[in-house]
N, C-alpha and C positions, 0 to 999 in steps of 0.2 A: 505493498500502497504505501502508496506515494503520501508526504508530507507538506502539507500544504500550511503558514503561517496562518492567521489576524491580519484585516490588510492596515494595519493598525505597530504592525509588532518586526523593527529592523530587523535585522541580521550585520555586521562587520566579522570580516575573518581581521587576525590576533596573531601577533607570532604567538600565544601558547591556546589558541584555538580559536574557541567560535560569541560574539558576544548581541546576545535579541536583547531590544530596546522594546521594552512593550510601553507605548505610546502615549497608553492611552491611561496607561498606573503609573508612570515615571518611573516606572521600573526596570532595572538591567540583570538581565543574569550569566554569566558565564560561566561555558562551556570546557571541560576541559578536551585536549586530543582528544581523546576517543572519542568524544560526544561532538566532537565535529566532523567525525571522522563518521557515524553515523548521520547527525543530521545531511554533512554533503548529499550522504548517497542515499536519502529516503528521501529530497527535493530532486531528485537528478530520475527520483519516474522509480529506486527500486524500493520491493521489500524490505520483509523485517529477517531474509533470507542474505536478502543478499551484502545487508547495515552486518547478517552478524558475520557472515564471508566477507568481508572487509574488513574489519576489526579481528578475524583470526591471523591473516598475512598481514595488516600492518601492524599486532599487539603480538608478544609471545603470550597469549590470553590463549585457553582449550574453549571447547565449539558448545558445550554447559554455561560456562561464564558469560562467552560474551550474548550469546540468545540471552541470556537475563538480564544484562546488562542492557541492553536495546528492550528488550520488554520494561524492563524499570522506565529507562528513559524515557521512550513515551508515553509510559502514562506517569510521567510529573509534568511534562509538555500540556497534556492530557488538564492534568486538573486545578494546574498553572491556569490551565482559559490560552496559553498561547498557541495552538495548533488546535487547524479546527481534525 
């Protein structure tokens, strides 16, 4: 499933990861490098499996941990209201 942020959420890549700005609430969210890989993969149209693949390819983690990380990040983005 591709990831879509609300229209009032801006993203910016940094040296450390990705920053999300919730313009409606005036809050910043900073994603670490693993979170950035997940968000980039999903925003490019990849699904959760593709995001898990990207994590295991780029970082030294096993598949089960990658799947947990992807699910946790998506749950947090949805719970915060940033993602649709």
